[in-house]
C-alpha positions in Angstrom: 0.1 0.1 0.0 1.4 3.2 -0.8 1.7 6.5 1.2 -0.6 9.3 0.5 -1.8 13.0 1.5 -5.4 13.9 2.0 -6.6 16.1 -0.3 -10.6 16.6 0.3 -13.4 14.1 0.4 -16.2 13.1 -2.1 -19.7 12.6 -1.0 -22.3 10.3 -3.0 -25.6 9.0 -1.7 -24.5 9.9 1.7 -21.0 8.3 1.6 -17.9 10.1 2.2 -14.9 8.8 0.5 -11.3 10.4 1.0 -9.7 12.0 -2.0 -5.7 11.6 -1.5 -2.6 11.8 -3.6 -0.1 9.1 -3.6 3.2 10.1 -2.1 4.9 6.9 -3.4 4.3 3.5 -5.0 6.2 0.9 -6.8 9.0 3.1 -8.5 8.2 6.4 -7.4 8.4 9.0 -4.7 6.5 12.0 -5.4 7.5 15.3 -3.5 4.1 16.7 -2.9 5.1 20.2 -1.4 7.0 20.6 -5.0 3.4 20.4 -6.8 1.6 23.8 -6.6 -1.6 24.1 -4.6 -3.8 25.0 -7.6 -2.8 21.7 -9.5 -3.5 19.7 -6.3 -6.6 21.4 -6.2 -7.6 21.1 -9.4 -6.9 17.4 -9.1 -8.9 17.0 -6.3 -11.6 18.9 -7.5 -11.8 16.7 -10.8 -11.7 13.4 -9.4 -14.3 14.4 -6.7 -16.8 16.0 -9.1 -16.7 12.6 -11.1 -17.0 10.5 -8.2 -19.8 12.4 -6.8 -21.5 12.8 -10.4 -21.2 9.0 -10.6 -19.6 9.2 -13.8 -16.2 7.7 -12.8 -17.7 4.4 -11.1 -20.5 2.2 -10.7 -22.4 2.9 -7.5 -21.4 -0.7 -6.0 -17.4 0.1 -6.7 -18.3 3.7 -4.9 -19.8 2.2 -2.2 -17.0 -0.4 -1.0 -14.4 2.7 -1.3 -13.2 4.2 2.0 -10.5 6.4 0.0 -9.3 7.0 -3.9 -5.9 7.3 -4.3 -4.9 10.0 -7.3 -1.5 7.9 -8.5 -0.6 9.6 -11.6 -1.5 13.4 -12.1 -3.0 15.0 -15.1 -1.4 13.1 -18.1 -2.0 11.5 -21.6 -0.8 7.8 -22.4 -0.7 5.3 -25.0 -4.0 3.8 -24.0 -5.5 6.9 -23.0 -4.8 10.0 -25.1 -7.2 12.2 -23.3 -5.6 14.3 -20.5 -6.6 11.9 -17.4 -5.7 11.4 -13.8 -5.0 7.5 -12.9 -6.6 6.6 -9.5 -7.4 3.8 -7.5 -10.4 3.0 -5.1 -9.4 1.6 -1.7 -11.0 -0.4 1.0 -9.4 -1.3 4.3 -5.7 -1.0 2.9 -6.6 -3.1 -0.4 -7.2 -1.7 -3.9 -10.7 -2.3 -4.9 -10.2 -0.6 -8.7 -8.1 1.2 -10.7 -9.7 3.9 -13.3 -9.3 7.2 -14.9 -11.0 10.5 -14.5 -10.9 12.8 -17.4 -9.6 16.5 -17.4 -12.5 17.2 -19.5 -15.7 15.6 -18.1 -17.2 15.5 -21.4 -14.7 12.6 -22.2 -15.3 10.7 -19.2 -16.7 7.2 -19.4 -17.7 4.9 -16.5 -15.3 2.1 -15.5 -16.6 -1.2 -15.8 
Protein backbone atom coordinates (compact mmCIF):
# COMPACT_ATOMS: atom_id res chain seq x y z
CA UNK A 1 0.00 0.00 0.00
CA UNK A 2 1.37 3.41 -0.91
CA UNK A 3 1.56 6.46 1.32
CA UNK A 4 -0.69 9.40 0.54
CA UNK A 5 -1.80 12.92 1.51
CA UNK A 6 -5.45 13.86 2.04
CA UNK A 7 -6.70 16.47 -0.45
CA UNK A 8 -10.49 16.50 0.10
CA UNK A 9 -13.58 14.28 0.40
CA UNK A 10 -16.19 13.24 -2.13
CA UNK A 11 -19.74 12.53 -0.96
CA UNK A 12 -22.17 10.39 -2.96
CA UNK A 13 -25.40 8.81 -1.72
CA UNK A 14 -24.47 9.96 1.80
CA UNK A 15 -21.10 8.17 1.78
CA UNK A 16 -17.91 10.21 2.22
CA UNK A 17 -14.73 8.98 0.53
CA UNK A 18 -11.28 10.52 1.10
CA UNK A 19 -9.50 11.79 -2.03
CA UNK A 20 -5.75 11.40 -1.57
CA UNK A 21 -2.61 12.04 -3.58
CA UNK A 22 -0.14 9.15 -3.51
CA UNK A 23 3.29 10.13 -2.26
CA UNK A 24 4.98 6.89 -3.25
CA UNK A 25 4.35 3.62 -4.97
CA UNK A 26 6.15 0.96 -6.99
CA UNK A 27 9.09 2.75 -8.64
CA UNK A 28 8.35 6.33 -7.56
CA UNK A 29 8.40 8.89 -4.75
CA UNK A 30 6.43 12.10 -5.23
CA UNK A 31 7.55 15.39 -3.68
CA UNK A 32 4.04 16.60 -2.87
CA UNK A 33 5.27 20.02 -1.67
CA UNK A 34 6.82 20.60 -5.12
CA UNK A 35 3.35 20.41 -6.70
CA UNK A 36 1.53 23.73 -6.63
CA UNK A 37 -1.61 24.08 -4.53
CA UNK A 38 -3.62 25.03 -7.64
CA UNK A 39 -2.65 21.76 -9.38
CA UNK A 40 -3.47 19.68 -6.30
CA UNK A 41 -6.81 21.47 -5.85
CA UNK A 42 -7.65 20.95 -9.54
CA UNK A 43 -6.88 17.23 -9.25
CA UNK A 44 -8.93 16.82 -6.08
CA UNK A 45 -11.87 18.86 -7.40
CA UNK A 46 -11.92 17.04 -10.76
CA UNK A 47 -11.75 13.57 -9.18
CA UNK A 48 -14.31 14.42 -6.48
CA UNK A 49 -16.77 15.80 -9.07
CA UNK A 50 -16.46 12.67 -11.24
CA UNK A 51 -17.10 10.47 -8.22
CA UNK A 52 -19.95 12.56 -6.82
CA UNK A 53 -21.69 12.78 -10.20
CA UNK A 54 -21.42 9.04 -10.74
CA UNK A 55 -19.54 9.32 -14.02
CA UNK A 56 -16.27 7.64 -12.99
CA UNK A 57 -17.35 4.41 -11.25
CA UNK A 58 -20.50 2.39 -10.65
CA UNK A 59 -22.48 2.91 -7.42
CA UNK A 60 -21.52 -0.61 -6.30
CA UNK A 61 -17.81 0.17 -6.59
CA UNK A 62 -18.09 3.59 -4.92
CA UNK A 63 -19.93 1.99 -1.98
CA UNK A 64 -16.87 -0.23 -1.35
CA UNK A 65 -14.32 2.63 -1.30
CA UNK A 66 -13.07 4.31 1.85
CA UNK A 67 -10.46 6.26 -0.10
CA UNK A 68 -9.45 7.09 -3.66
CA UNK A 69 -5.79 7.61 -4.42
CA UNK A 70 -4.61 9.73 -7.33
CA UNK A 71 -1.52 7.85 -8.52
CA UNK A 72 -0.73 9.88 -11.62
CA UNK A 73 -1.50 13.55 -12.00
CA UNK A 74 -3.06 14.89 -15.20
CA UNK A 75 -1.36 13.18 -18.15
CA UNK A 76 -1.92 11.43 -21.48
CA UNK A 77 -0.84 7.87 -22.27
CA UNK A 78 -0.71 5.45 -25.18
CA UNK A 79 -3.68 3.56 -23.78
CA UNK A 80 -5.68 6.75 -23.10
CA UNK A 81 -4.77 9.80 -25.23
CA UNK A 82 -7.23 12.06 -23.36
CA UNK A 83 -5.78 14.07 -20.45
CA UNK A 84 -6.66 12.13 -17.29
CA UNK A 85 -5.79 11.34 -13.68
CA UNK A 86 -5.03 7.69 -12.89
CA UNK A 87 -6.84 6.69 -9.71
CA UNK A 88 -7.43 3.68 -7.49
CA UNK A 89 -10.30 3.01 -5.10
CA UNK A 90 -9.23 1.40 -1.82
CA UNK A 91 -11.05 -0.27 1.06
CA UNK A 92 -9.49 -1.47 4.30
CA UNK A 93 -5.98 -1.04 2.88
CA UNK A 94 -6.69 -3.12 -0.22
CA UNK A 95 -7.09 -1.94 -3.79
CA UNK A 96 -10.65 -2.41 -5.08
CA UNK A 97 -10.49 -0.87 -8.56
CA UNK A 98 -8.31 1.26 -10.84
CA UNK A 99 -9.89 3.91 -13.08
CA UNK A 100 -9.22 7.13 -14.99
CA UNK A 101 -10.84 10.52 -14.38
CA UNK A 102 -10.78 12.79 -17.42
CA UNK A 103 -9.68 16.40 -17.11
CA UNK A 104 -12.53 17.21 -19.53
CA UNK A 105 -15.70 15.70 -17.99
CA UNK A 106 -17.36 15.45 -21.42
CA UNK A 107 -14.83 12.71 -22.30
CA UNK A 108 -15.44 10.69 -19.12
CA UNK A 109 -16.69 7.12 -19.36
CA UNK A 110 -17.59 4.99 -16.38
CA UNK A 111 -15.23 2.20 -15.36
CA UNK A 112 -16.80 -1.25 -15.50
